DRENPA-3360 file (N, C-alpha, C; in nm, 2 decimals, always signed):
BEGIN
1 = MPAPKKSI = -4.62/+1.98/+4.03/-4.57/+2.02/+4.16/-4.44/+1.95/+4.20 ~ -4.34/+2.03/+4.24/-4.21/+1.96/+4.27/-4.22/+1.88/+4.40 ~ -4.13/+1.78/+4.40/-4.13/+1.69/+4.52/-4.07/+1.77/+4.64 ~ -4.12/+1.76/+4.76/-4.06/+1.83/+4.88/-3.91/+1.79/+4.90 ~ -3.83/+1.89/+4.94/-3.69/+1.87/+4.97/-3.68/+1.78/+5.10 ~ -3.59/+1.69/+5.10/-3.56/+1.61/+5.22/-3.46/+1.68/+5.30 ~ -3.49/+1.68/+5.43/-3.40/+1.74/+5.53/-3.28/+1.65/+5.56 ~ -3.16/+1.71/+5.57/-3.04/+1.64/+5.60/-3.02/+1.63/+5.76;
9 = LPYVLIGV = -3.11/+1.70/+5.83/-3.10/+1.70/+5.98/-3.09/+1.56/+6.04 ~ -3.18/+1.47/+6.00/-3.18/+1.34/+6.06/-3.04/+1.27/+6.04 ~ -2.98/+1.29/+5.92/-2.85/+1.23/+5.89/-2.74/+1.29/+5.98 ~ -2.75/+1.42/+6.00/-2.65/+1.49/+6.08/-2.66/+1.44/+6.22 ~ -2.78/+1.43/+6.27/-2.80/+1.39/+6.41/-2.75/+1.24/+6.43 ~ -2.78/+1.16/+6.34/-2.73/+1.02/+6.34/-2.58/+1.02/+6.35 ~ -2.52/+1.10/+6.26/-2.37/+1.10/+6.26/-2.31/+1.15/+6.39 ~ -2.37/+1.25/+6.45/-2.32/+1.31/+6.57/-2.34/+1.20/+6.68;
17 = GVVAVAAV = -2.45/+1.13/+6.68/-2.48/+1.02/+6.78/-2.37/+0.91/+6.77 ~ -2.34/+0.87/+6.65/-2.24/+0.76/+6.63/-2.10/+0.81/+6.68 ~ -2.07/+0.93/+6.65/-1.94/+0.98/+6.70/-1.94/+0.99/+6.86 ~ -2.05/+1.03/+6.92/-2.05/+1.04/+7.06/-2.04/+0.91/+7.13 ~ -2.11/+0.81/+7.07/-2.11/+0.67/+7.13/-1.97/+0.62/+7.12 ~ -1.90/+0.64/+7.00/-1.76/+0.59/+6.98/-1.67/+0.66/+7.08 ~ -1.69/+0.79/+7.11/-1.60/+0.86/+7.21/-1.62/+0.80/+7.35 ~ -1.74/+0.77/+7.39/-1.77/+0.72/+7.52/-1.71/+0.58/+7.53;
25 = LVVLKTSY = -1.72/+0.50/+7.43/-1.66/+0.36/+7.43/-1.51/+0.37/+7.44 ~ -1.44/+0.46/+7.38/-1.30/+0.48/+7.39/-1.26/+0.52/+7.53 ~ -1.33/+0.61/+7.59/-1.31/+0.65/+7.73/-1.33/+0.54/+7.83 ~ -1.43/+0.46/+7.81/-1.46/+0.35/+7.90/-1.36/+0.24/+7.88 ~ -1.31/+0.22/+7.76/-1.21/+0.11/+7.74/-1.07/+0.15/+7.79 ~ -1.04/+0.28/+7.81/-0.91/+0.32/+7.85/-0.87/+0.25/+7.98 ~ -0.76/+0.18/+7.98/-0.72/+0.10/+8.10/-0.59/+0.17/+8.16 ~ -0.60/+0.20/+8.29/-0.49/+0.26/+8.35/-0.41/+0.15/+8.43;
33 = AIRGDWNV = -0.29/+0.13/+8.39/-0.20/+0.03/+8.46/-0.10/+0.10/+8.54 ~ -0.10/+0.07/+8.67/-0.01/+0.14/+8.77/+0.12/+0.06/+8.78 ~ +0.12/-0.07/+8.74/+0.24/-0.15/+8.77/+0.36/-0.09/+8.70 ~ +0.48/-0.10/+8.77/+0.60/-0.05/+8.72/+0.66/+0.06/+8.81 ~ +0.76/+0.13/+8.76/+0.83/+0.23/+8.83/+0.77/+0.37/+8.81 ~ +0.76/+0.45/+8.91/+0.71/+0.58/+8.90/+0.79/+0.68/+8.98 ~ +0.82/+0.80/+8.93/+0.89/+0.90/+9.00/+0.78/+0.99/+9.06 ~ +0.79/+1.01/+9.20/+0.69/+1.08/+9.27/+0.75/+1.21/+9.33;
41 = SRTAAGST = +0.67/+1.31/+9.33/+0.71/+1.44/+9.39/+0.60/+1.47/+9.49 ~ +0.63/+1.48/+9.62/+0.52/+1.51/+9.72/+0.56/+1.64/+9.79 ~ +0.46/+1.72/+9.80/+0.48/+1.85/+9.88/+0.38/+1.84/+10.00 ~ +0.44/+1.85/+10.12/+0.37/+1.85/+10.24/+0.45/+1.93/+10.35 ~ +0.37/+2.00/+10.43/+0.43/+2.08/+10.54/+0.54/+2.17/+10.49 ~ +0.53/+2.23/+10.38/+0.62/+2.32/+10.32/+0.75/+2.26/+10.26 ~ +0.76/+2.13/+10.25/+0.87/+2.07/+10.20/+0.83/+1.98/+10.08 ~ +0.92/+1.96/+9.98/+0.90/+1.88/+9.87/+1.00/+1.76/+9.88;
49 = YEFTVNFS = +0.95/+1.64/+9.86/+1.03/+1.52/+9.86/+1.01/+1.45/+9.73 ~ +1.12/+1.39/+9.68/+1.11/+1.31/+9.55/+1.16/+1.17/+9.59 ~ +1.08/+1.08/+9.53/+1.12/+0.94/+9.56/+1.06/+0.85/+9.45 ~ +1.11/+0.73/+9.44/+1.07/+0.63/+9.34/+0.98/+0.52/+9.40 ~ +0.87/+0.49/+9.33/+0.78/+0.38/+9.38/+0.77/+0.27/+9.27 ~ +0.78/+0.15/+9.31/+0.76/+0.04/+9.22/+0.63/-0.04/+9.26 ~ +0.53/-0.03/+9.18/+0.41/-0.10/+9.20/+0.41/-0.24/+9.13 ~ +0.37/-0.34/+9.21/+0.37/-0.48/+9.15/+0.24/-0.55/+9.20;
57 = GEKASGTF = +0.19/-0.64/+9.12/+0.08/-0.72/+9.16/-0.02/-0.72/+9.05 ~ -0.15/-0.72/+9.09/-0.26/-0.73/+8.99/-0.29/-0.59/+8.94 ~ -0.38/-0.58/+8.83/-0.42/-0.46/+8.78/-0.49/-0.37/+8.88 ~ -0.58/-0.43/+8.96/-0.66/-0.36/+9.05/-0.60/-0.34/+9.19 ~ -0.51/-0.42/+9.23/-0.45/-0.41/+9.36/-0.31/-0.49/+9.37 ~ -0.24/-0.45/+9.47/-0.11/-0.51/+9.48/-0.03/-0.44/+9.59 ~ +0.11/-0.46/+9.58/+0.20/-0.40/+9.68/+0.29/-0.30/+9.61 ~ +0.36/-0.22/+9.69/+0.46/-0.14/+9.63/+0.58/-0.12/+9.73;
65 = EAEQSGNL = +0.69/-0.08/+9.67/+0.81/-0.05/+9.74/+0.85/+0.09/+9.70 ~ +0.88/+0.18/+9.80/+0.92/+0.32/+9.77/+1.06/+0.33/+9.82 ~ +1.14/+0.40/+9.74/+1.28/+0.42/+9.77/+1.32/+0.57/+9.75 ~ +1.39/+0.62/+9.86/+1.45/+0.75/+9.85/+1.58/+0.75/+9.93 ~ +1.69/+0.78/+9.87/+1.82/+0.79/+9.94/+1.85/+0.67/+10.03 ~ +1.82/+0.55/+9.98/+1.85/+0.43/+10.05/+1.74/+0.38/+10.14 ~ +1.64/+0.46/+10.17/+1.52/+0.42/+10.25/+1.43/+0.33/+10.16 ~ +1.39/+0.22/+10.21/+1.29/+0.13/+10.13/+1.18/+0.10/+10.22;
73 = LNGTYTVD = +1.06/+0.15/+10.18/+0.93/+0.13/+10.26/+0.83/+0.06/+10.17 ~ +0.74/-0.01/+10.23/+0.64/-0.09/+10.16/+0.50/-0.04/+10.19 ~ +0.40/-0.09/+10.10/+0.26/-0.07/+10.12/+0.18/-0.14/+10.02 ~ +0.05/-0.10/+10.02/-0.04/-0.16/+9.92/-0.11/-0.06/+9.84 ~ -0.16/-0.10/+9.72/-0.24/-0.01/+9.64/-0.36/-0.07/+9.59 ~ -0.46/+0.02/+9.54/-0.58/-0.02/+9.47/-0.60/+0.08/+9.35 ~ -0.65/+0.03/+9.24/-0.68/+0.11/+9.13/-0.82/+0.07/+9.09 ~ -0.91/+0.17/+9.07/-1.05/+0.16/+9.03/-1.07/+0.26/+8.92;
81 = GKNVEWTF = -1.06/+0.21/+8.79/-1.08/+0.30/+8.68/-0.96/+0.40/+8.68 ~ -0.99/+0.53/+8.69/-0.89/+0.63/+8.69/-0.84/+0.66/+8.84 ~ -0.92/+0.61/+8.94/-0.89/+0.64/+9.08/-0.78/+0.55/+9.13 ~ -0.69/+0.60/+9.21/-0.58/+0.52/+9.27/-0.57/+0.56/+9.41 ~ -0.53/+0.46/+9.49/-0.50/+0.48/+9.64/-0.39/+0.39/+9.68 ~ -0.29/+0.45/+9.74/-0.18/+0.37/+9.79/-0.15/+0.41/+9.93 ~ -0.12/+0.31/+10.02/-0.10/+0.33/+10.16/+0.02/+0.26/+10.21 ~ +0.11/+0.34/+10.28/+0.23/+0.28/+10.34/+0.19/+0.20/+10.46;
89 = ESGSKYTG = +0.28/+0.11/+10.50/+0.25/+0.03/+10.62/+0.24/+0.11/+10.74 ~ +0.30/+0.23/+10.74/+0.29/+0.33/+10.85/+0.15/+0.39/+10.87 ~ +0.07/+0.38/+10.75/-0.06/+0.44/+10.75/-0.08/+0.57/+10.67 ~ +0.04/+0.62/+10.62/+0.03/+0.74/+10.53/-0.04/+0.70/+10.40 ~ -0.13/+0.78/+10.36/-0.22/+0.75/+10.24/-0.21/+0.85/+10.13 ~ -0.20/+0.80/+10.01/-0.20/+0.88/+9.89/-0.32/+0.84/+9.81 ~ -0.40/+0.94/+9.78/-0.52/+0.92/+9.69/-0.52/+1.01/+9.57 ~ -0.57/+0.97/+9.46/-0.56/+1.05/+9.34/-0.62/+0.99/+9.22;
97 = TFTDKDAM = -0.59/+1.04/+9.11/-0.64/+0.99/+8.98/-0.53/+0.99/+8.88 ~ -0.54/+0.91/+8.78/-0.46/+0.91/+8.66/-0.50/+1.03/+8.58 ~ -0.40/+1.11/+8.54/-0.43/+1.22/+8.45/-0.41/+1.18/+8.30 ~ -0.33/+1.08/+8.28/-0.32/+1.00/+8.16/-0.25/+0.87/+8.19 ~ -0.22/+0.79/+8.09/-0.17/+0.66/+8.13/-0.03/+0.66/+8.19 ~ +0.04/+0.77/+8.18/+0.18/+0.78/+8.24/+0.19/+0.89/+8.34 ~ +0.08/+0.94/+8.40/+0.08/+1.04/+8.50/-0.04/+1.03/+8.59 ~ -0.01/+1.06/+8.72/-0.12/+1.07/+8.82/-0.09/+1.17/+8.92;
105 = SGSYLKFD = -0.19/+1.22/+8.99/-0.17/+1.32/+9.09/-0.28/+1.31/+9.20 ~ -0.26/+1.37/+9.31/-0.36/+1.37/+9.41/-0.32/+1.43/+9.54 ~ -0.38/+1.38/+9.65/-0.35/+1.44/+9.79/-0.29/+1.33/+9.88 ~ -0.23/+1.38/+9.98/-0.15/+1.30/+10.07/-0.20/+1.33/+10.22 ~ -0.21/+1.22/+10.30/-0.23/+1.24/+10.44/-0.13/+1.15/+10.52 ~ -0.05/+1.22/+10.60/+0.05/+1.14/+10.67/-0.01/+1.06/+10.78 ~ +0.06/+0.96/+10.83/+0.01/+0.87/+10.93/-0.03/+0.95/+11.06 ~ +0.03/+1.07/+11.08/-0.01/+1.14/+11.20/-0.15/+1.20/+11.20;
113 = GTTTGTWT = -0.21/+1.19/+11.08/-0.35/+1.23/+11.07/-0.37/+1.38/+11.05 ~ -0.27/+1.46/+11.05/-0.28/+1.60/+11.04/-0.20/+1.66/+10.92 ~ -0.09/+1.60/+10.89/+0.00/+1.66/+10.78/-0.06/+1.62/+10.65 ~ -0.09/+1.72/+10.57/-0.15/+1.69/+10.44/-0.06/+1.76/+10.33 ~ -0.09/+1.72/+10.21/-0.01/+1.78/+10.10/-0.06/+1.72/+9.97 ~ +0.01/+1.75/+9.86/-0.02/+1.70/+9.73/+0.09/+1.62/+9.67 ~ +0.06/+1.55/+9.57/+0.17/+1.47/+9.50/+0.14/+1.46/+9.35 ~ +0.24/+1.44/+9.27/+0.23/+1.41/+9.13/+0.33/+1.29/+9.11;
121 = AARATTAA = +0.30/+1.21/+9.01/+0.38/+1.10/+8.97/+0.39/+1.08/+8.82 ~ +0.50/+1.05/+8.77/+0.52/+1.02/+8.63/+0.59/+0.89/+8.61 ~ +0.54/+0.81/+8.52/+0.60/+0.68/+8.49/+0.75/+0.69/+8.46 ~ +0.83/+0.62/+8.52/+0.97/+0.62/+8.50/+1.00/+0.55/+8.37 ~ +1.10/+0.60/+8.30/+1.14/+0.53/+8.17/+1.24/+0.42/+8.20 ~ +1.31/+0.42/+8.31/+1.40/+0.31/+8.34/+1.38/+0.27/+8.49 ~ +1.42/+0.15/+8.52/+1.40/+0.10/+8.66/+1.49/+0.18/+8.75 ~ +1.43/+0.22/+8.86/+1.51/+0.31/+8.96/+1.50/+0.26/+9.10;
129 = VHPLTQSL = +1.42/+0.15/+9.13/+1.41/+0.10/+9.26/+1.52/+0.01/+9.29 ~ +1.59/+0.03/+9.40/+1.70/-0.05/+9.44/+1.67/-0.11/+9.58 ~ +1.73/-0.23/+9.60/+1.71/-0.29/+9.73/+1.77/-0.21/+9.85 ~ +1.72/-0.23/+9.96/+1.77/-0.15/+10.08/+1.91/-0.21/+10.11 ~ +2.01/-0.11/+10.11/+2.14/-0.16/+10.14/+2.20/-0.10/+10.27 ~ +2.12/-0.02/+10.34/+2.17/+0.04/+10.47/+2.05/+0.05/+10.56 ~ +2.08/+0.08/+10.69/+1.98/+0.09/+10.79/+1.89/+0.21/+10.77 ~ +1.76/+0.20/+10.80/+1.67/+0.31/+10.79/+1.69/+0.41/+10.90;
137 = NGKQDID = +1.76/+0.38/+11.01/+1.78/+0.47/+11.12/+1.85/+0.59/+11.08 ~ +1.80/+0.71/+11.11/+1.86/+0.84/+11.08/+1.84/+0.88/+10.94 ~ +1.76/+0.82/+10.86/+1.73/+0.86/+10.72/+1.60/+0.93/+10.71 ~ +1.58/+1.01/+10.61/+1.46/+1.09/+10.58/+1.35/+1.00/+10.57 ~ +1.24/+1.02/+10.63/+1.12/+0.94/+10.62/+1.03/+0.99/+10.51 ~ +1.01/+0.90/+10.41/+0.93/+0.95/+10.29/+0.79/+0.92/+10.29 ~ +0.74/+0.85/+10.39/+0.60/+0.82/+10.40/+0.52/+0.92/+10.48;
% end
């Protein structure tokens, strides 16, 4: 009587399990770093604004400076995994997620509590934030 054939199914299942665990570990290990310069495009109330933000501080929280056409405004940020939130001193809030290590997107709520919109940001390849060199009076408000 011939010996019964051994099934390869247990080996296939073990292989699939190992690959799945490895994939989960890679996803969990992915670190999203916000520090540095980002080019932001925000659409709200039918208008699109583009500006540059420089995030500095710790990995999970810190401060930022935003610059557009000579306007320089400040705020704070927090990062929790893929989730990011940054708030201007005026109270305008940007919430969203990293779509990859060099891009993020989300929604926007202006300090007036009613104006909403969306935003996208891409990591800048060169430094673009400049110190404020002129008065903020009469300039476009980016927050």
